N, C-alpha and C positions, 0 to 999 in steps of 0.2 A: 662569850654570850652573845645570842642576837640579839636586837633591838625588837622592841615593841613596836606594830605599827598603828598610826592612831587611827579614829575611825573615817570610815572613804565617804566621801561625798561622791557626787555625782558629775558625772564631763561636762566642763561649763566653760566661760569663754576664755579662762585663763588657759585652758589646755587648748584649746584651737587656735590661739592666738598664739602661742608658741610650740608649733610644732617640731622646730626644730629641737627640742628639748621632750617634750611629752611624748614623742609620738617618735623620737631617735632610736634605729632600729639596732644600736648597739645598746640600748639599757637591758640589763640583764633581767631576769626573774622577778626579783624583792622590790626595782627600780617599776616595774609595770605593774606588780601587784600592788604597790604605793600610792601609784598613778592611777590606779582601774583602768589600763589601757588594754587588756587582755580583750582578745575579741575584736582591738583597733588597731593594732599594729599588727605588721607583717609576722610570719611564725620565725623564721630564721633569728637567730642574737647573729648581727654582724662586729666588725670588728670596724675603724676607722678607716681604715686602708681598704679593707673591701667597698666600701661605702663612697672612699675616694675613685676607686675606679670605675663603681658604677656611676656616677657621677658623670667621669672623665668619658664612659663609654655611652652614655645617654647625650652628650654632646656632641661629639662624634657621630652617632645616630639620627639627629636633628639634623646635621649640617649635609646627610649623605642621601634623606631621607622623602627629600622633593618629590622624586614620583611616586613610590608606594604608599605613605601616609597621604598624601594633600591628592591624590587621583580617588576620583568616585568608584572607581572600580577597585581598590584596593581589598587586596585579596591576603593570600597565602603568604606571600614577602613580607606584607605589613605586619601580618600576626608573627609569623618566625623571629620579626626583627625589634617584638618585644618579648618573648615567650625567655630571652636570657634572664629578667628578672623582674622584681614588681616595681623596675623604676620607673618605666612607665606610668604604673598608677601613682604611684608617689611626687609626681609633676601635676597631677590635678590636685588630688585633695591634701587635706592637709592633715587628716589623721585618718593613719592606714590600718588595715585589717592584721589579725594575729591567732591566736594558736588557743589547741584544746586537744587535749589528750586522749584516746582512746584508753589507754590502759588505767587513766586515772576520769573516766567517765563517772558520772553523777553531778557533775557540775557546769553543767551547761547553764542553768538557769543563773550561775552566779554572771557566767559571761554575758545572758542576754540584759541582764543586771545594768551591765556597762554602757549599754547603748543608752543615750542622754533621752529618746523622745519619750514621752508617756503614751500615746496614742495610737502606735502600726497599726494600719488597717490592710496591709497585704508585706508579704515577701517573695523576693525567689530568690529561689535557691539553685546552687550548680556544685557542683562535686568535680567541674572542671575536665571530666574523664571524655567529654566528646563535645569537643566547642567547634561549634559551626562544623564545615568537613575538613575541620583540621584535626582531630584528636586532642588526646590528651595534653591539656597545656596547665595540669595541677591547677594550683592557686591564681594561675597568669589568666584563667577563665574570668576571673573577677569581672572584666568591661561587660560581661554577658548579663548580669542580674544590676549590674549600676546602668546601664543604656537600656534594659529592658523596662526599667523602674520609672528611669526619666522618660519614655516613652507612655509607659504610664498616663505621665503628669503632664506632659505634652500634648498628650492624644487622647484622653478620657477625662482630665481634670481633678487627677485623686492627689491630694497635697502631697508635696514631695516631702515633708517631717513626720507624712503618715507611711513612707515605706519603707522596707529594710530592704537592703543587698546583701544576699548572704553565700559566703561561698566556705565549703566544709571541705579541711585540706585531710583527706583519709589516703595520702600518698598518692604517689603517681605511678604510673606504669611506662612514663615515658624516660627512659635509661637519658636521654640526654642532658633531660631538666635536672634527673638526679645527681649528674654528673658536673654540672656546671655549679661552677662557685657563686656564682651572682644570682642563683636562682631561692627566693626567699622563703621558700617551702619547705614542708618535711621531702629531703633526700632518702625516700623511702620507699618500699612497692605498696601498690596499693594493697589496702586490704582485702578481706576475702567477704564475698557477698553476705553473708550471714552477719558477720560483725557490721557491715554499713548499713545493716536494717535494724541490729540492733541500737546503736550510732542514733538513726534516724527516729527509731520510737522513742528516745529519752529527748530530741532535740522539739519531738510533735508536741510532745507532752509539756514539754516547758516554752513553748511558744505559746501554747493554747493557756497554758495558766496564766502567763504574764498580759495576753491580750487575748482574751475571749475574743471569738468572731473573726480572730485574722484569716485572712483567705492565703495560703501558700501554692505558689505557683515552682511547681519542678521544671527546672531547665536543662539540657545540656547532659544529662545522667545517658554515659554507657547502654547501660540497661535499665530501663526506666519502669517498664512493666510490673516488677516485683513491688517497690513503692508504690504505684498507681493504683494496682489493685488494695494494697494493706491498707489505706489510708481514705482511698475515696469515697466511701458511706460511714467514713470513724470521723472525719475533721471537714472542714471545708478544704478543702486542695484538687487541686488539677495539672495532669504535665501538660505542659504547653506544645512540647515536641508533637506528642498524639493527640491531644484536642483542641488546641487553639492553632494550633499549626493547620490541623485538621482540617476544622469549622473555616479557617480562611479562606482554603482552596476548594471545600465544597458548596463553598458561597459562589466560587468560580465556575466550578464546572456546573451549580444548576443553571447559571445564567450560559456557558457554553451547551451544555446539550440544549435549551429552548431554542438558541441560535442556530443550530446544527440541524433542526425539523426532524431530530431522527430519534425516536422511542427511546426510553432507555432500555427494554429488553430488545432491543438491535444494536445496541452499544458493545463493544469490545475491547476490553483497556488495557495495556500492555504498561507495568507497572514498573520498572527498574531503578532496581533499589525495594527491600525486602529487608531492610530494618526496623525499629519501633515509627521513625517517621510515615516509612511507606506503608506499613500495614494499618498502623493509624489513621491514616487516610483513604485508603481502601474502604476500613470499615464505616468510615461515615458514609461511604459516598454507597456502598452495600447499604446502610440505612436508607438514604435519598432514595434507590430504587426500589425497595422495599415500602415505603412512603408513597410512591407513585404506582402501586398496585403491583409488584410484584410478588412472588414466594421466594424467603429467604435463599433456599437454596438456588433458585432459578439467576438471582441476583449475583449469587456469588459465583456463578456459572459466567458471568460476563469479566472476569479477571483472570490475568494473568502475572505472576509474579517472577521476579529475575533476579536472581543474587547472583555471589561471585562464580558459581558453579554452571550456570544458566537456567532454562526455567524449574521454578520451582514444584516438583511435582512427589506423588507420594513413594514411588518405586524408584528414586534416583541412587536408593542405594548407600545416601547417608541418613545422617541423625539430624532430623532437623530441628530448628528452635522451638519450642513451643510455640511461638506466635506464629509463625509459619503455616504451621500443620492447619489451620483454618482455609487457607488459600490455598495450597498442595494440588495441584489436578491430579486426578483420577483417569481422566478421558482421552491419555496421549497414546495408547495401543502401545505399550512398552518403546515409544520413541522420547527420545532424551536431546533438547535442543541447548545446546552449551553457550551458543552466543546471544547477542540480543537481535542479530541481525537475522540467524537462525528465525528465533521467535517471532519476530515481527513477519518473515518471510510464511509462515504456519500460521498466526494468527488472521494478518492482516487488518489490526486493530482500527479502529476509529478515535481511538484515544492513548496519546499515549505519555506518560508521565515521569519524570524525570528523580529520584531521590535517593542518586549514588553517589554524588561529588565527584563525579567522574568528566571533566571537562572533555567537550568536544566528543563525546558519545552517539550524541544525537548526529550523523554524519548527512552531508547532502545527500549520497546513496538513499538511506532512510527514509529520511525527511520528502524526497522526491517520489519515493512509494506510498509515502502516506498520501501525497496529494493525487496521486493515481487513483485509488481507492476511497480517497473521499472528496467530494465536493468541499467542505470544510473542517479538513483535517483539526483538531483537537491536541495542541502541542503544548505541553505546560515542563519546561525544564526547572525545578524547583529548587536544584541544591545552591546554596550558598557557600562560599563568596563569588564575585563573578568568574573568578580563574575554575571554580569547579562546577560553573554550570553545563549541563549537556548539550547545551548550543545558545548562541547567542541570537538576540530577536532580529536579527538581518537574514542571518542564515535562515529562519525560519522561515520567513516573509519570501525571500528569494526563492529559496528552492522550493515553495509548494505555491509558487506565483501568485503571492498579496493573499491568499484564501485561507491561509490556519487563524486558529482562535486562540492566542496564542495569553499566557501569564508566567510569569516567571517567579524564582525567589533571590535573583539578583537584579539591582538594577543596570540598563541598558537605555542608550539615547534612542530618542525617536529616528524611525527611517520610514523615506517614503518612496513607495516602488509604484512606477507607473501613475502615478498620479491616484495612487491609493496610501492616503498616510495612515501609518501605521504607529500604536503607541503602547510600551509594555506599561502595565502597571502591576508592579512589583511589590511584594512581601507586606500584603495591606494588614496595618497591623490590627492584633485584635481585642484592643485593651478592653472593648466594651465588655468582654466578658468579667471582667473583673471588676468594673463599674456597675454593673447591674447584678451583680453578687455580691460588693459591700453596701449597696444602696436597699439591697433587699433584706439584709443580714441574712443570709440562707443558710442553713446548718451544715448541707451538702451542694455540690454543684452536679447535677443530675446530668443523663446522657441528653436528655429533654431541653434542657438549659442549653447545653453546648449547640444542640441542634438548630433550635430557636435563634441564637446568635448567628449560624450562617446563613438560614434562612432570612433572618431582618438585613443583615448584609446584601444578601442579592437582589433587596426588593429596596435599598435604599439609592440607586441612582436616578437622576433626573431623567425628563423625556430627552433634554438635548446630550447627555451623555447614553443614553441608550440610541439614539437615532445614529453616535460616532459608532457604534458597535464595541463599545466597552463593554468588560467584563466585571469590573469594580467602578466604584464612583472617584471622582477626585480627590486623588489624595490630598489637596488643599481643605476639603468639607472635613477634614476628619472629625473635627471635634462634633460636628454637627451628627456626622455620619453614627457616631460613638452614643451620641443620644438615642438612636433609633436602636442599635445594637441593643443598649443597655435596657431599653424598656423592654425588648422581647425576651431578655434574660430574667427579669424582674415578671413578666407575664409567666412564664416558664415553671419559676420557682412558685410561684403563687400557686399554679396550677397543681405541679408537683406537693403543695402543702407542704414546702420545705422553708416559706418567706418566715419572718419573725417581727418585718417590719408590715404589723396587719395596718396601719394607718394608713396605706398608699392604694389597699386592695379594692376602693370604691373609684378611685382618678379615673378619669376617661383618658384616654390615650393622649390626647392634647394638654389635657391638666398634669399628667403623668410626664411627659416629656419637659413640661412648664417646672412642675417640681425638681425635675433631674439638673437642668439645666442652674437651678439655686445651689446646686449642690456641685459643684465644678469648679476647681480652684482655678483663678487668674491673675498673675500677679500683679495688673493692670488695675484689677476690680472690673467691675461688673459691666461699667459701659464702654471701654475699650475691648476691640477686638484684638486675640491672638493671632490671626488669620497669617499675618507675616512672618511672625517668630516661627511658628509651628510649619509655615510651608519653607522655611529656609533650612530648619530642622529635618524634615523629612526628604525635601530635595536630596540630602544626602544620606539619607538611608540606608543606602549600602553599602557606606564605610561608618555612621554614626556606631554602629553598639559597639566595635570594636575602639575606633576612636574618640568614645567616652575617655578610654582611658587615658591618652596621651591626645590632646587637641589642638591641632594643628595649625588654628587661626582663632583670631582674635572675636570671629563672628560665633564660631563654635563655641569658644570658652563663655561667650556672653549667654549662649543658649543653655551652658550647663546650670548657669548662673540661676536661671528663672525655673529648671525643669528638673536637677539634678540633685536628692538632698545630699548624695554624695560629695557635691563640690563643696561641700563645708563641713560634712558631720562624718565623711569616710563611710567605710563598709565594716563589715563585721567576719569573720572566719573564724570557724569551729574547728577544732582542731580536733584528729583521731590518731595522730601518732606523738607520743611524749616527746618534747626538747631532751638534747641527752642529758642534761640536768634535771631532771623530773622524774621524783620517788617515785616511789609505788602507794598508790591510797595515800599523800600526805598533802592535803591541800590546806589552804586556808577560807575564808570566805571569796577571794578573788582569785588565787591561782596558787600555782607549787610553790615550794620552797626551795629553791636553788639550791642544787649542790655545788659545791668548789669555788662556795664565795664567802668562805666562811673566816676567813681573811677580811675581807673587804668589808662584810659585815660587821666585824666589831670595831673595824676603824672608823666607819660612818656611818651615820643615821642616814636614813633616805633624804632628808631635806640637803643634806651636805653631799649625798653624793650626786644627787640632781643637779645640787649646782655647779660640783666639779664637774660634773659632764658638759655643764651649760660653757664651761669656761676652755676646757679641751678641745668643744666644738669649734667654739670661737678660733680659736689658735690654729686648728685643723684646718680653715676655711671650709669645712664640708655641711653643707646642709642639710643632717638628717639622710635619713634614707632616701 
């Protein structure tokens, strides 16, 4: 006969101060149920032998990682280093993420109740299926929502306890992960798109019922369009890859077009990469061109998208993904162009945009041709990490005689060329969108709010920055710039009448800026600047998002203490694949009743079992997962 479990209490300081017991990945289901750690520990139940192997591998990794993790250009190798298990996250946070079963859906609300913070304002959600340019990392993609939300705190002043990093363990299409004995997620194939949407439906209801007004940011989904279209008008939600990234890039394009001296109708843009991000960015630039006086058809005709099969045309012979159809060319007279170089020679573009994750594909030959055709060619290699960037800053400057207008999605060192000092402005964070949405209490994030964020960012440069030829404001001014962006978003929400914070409608812009500043979190208090800490954080932005998983130096750990709720509270995983012992439709208020543990449960109460596990852990010399 199994023991009845006592009334559960919210996660508290005792839990977080003894993670080696409470967040031990060897804890079976009924212990996790007792501790209320469903959603706060990794999905897979490990043996202590596996834990020791993981710890040993972590030590060996730490000894050999001097190049990959500590380098500001940390890229694929760094992430691959982490992808063999959740060990990387366990070194940062005492409280770790855990499980939810698709077959036993209907209990997501119970998992959210395990999160100890009562007033969550924003969540960043990923399913790990397309992390940066690295593909499907499964639950090892948790570094993305942790890092993104830490940037919200650092750059936009959103309180860390008001953020919720959330990873959905919906299985993985990454065979190497499924076969890795140290992988801590579900070793199953990814669920179908229909099953994922069904799961997301329940999640969105549970999130908004628990935290009305929560802003939901979707991040790094392989196919983000269905969720975006399904929820954008029903919940306060947006997709960062399509809308957030697009707005940041659009701000740079606005300034680049102005500096080029060429009116929008005379621009021709080649996009290498026709996925969700590429199409999202292109559509936002189309909107910009339309606002500058062009018809939508004429604006769309300025864009040439290139995917793995070449130029996207209506008569190419393959079935185009729905999101590509909008930009499919019909004026190619039956010609098909299969390589980027072929397309560039055919189009002779003024603007070359890279969202392909193909490192070095903007060759010196292509860059030189861009320079031959344009006085100031616009070169935006936007893929990340740095190893996946279509070209680096030095190559762009050298091969365009220092005349290009450049922005990138990854960091590169400043480079001086024949007395022309160039500085790359990389991945300017768009956290002002979230800040403005939260403060306006918007019920929806409209296209006009996204556009307003780009417009505000493009106008946030000082005279000195403009005179230097920069396309973005100095990154060290990010908190100041976030106020400007948030104000633009708030005004757009007011114009669209989707704001619920009606008391600030009558404020002047200067008074609204002052009001926004009083709502921004500062761990030092209002009297002390955060510029030093934020500057240090953002100087490492190219490696920060994934380095939050395994900080490589004390400074970064110090920054996480300031900016990441996950430093102390962990992150949450909602799982759509049941653990091996999960029965169908047999849940308590917290989690599933485990199978195969009846003998243990007859012998020990949860309290006794937990104490026993603590003693075993001490004897094994292994400090948790």
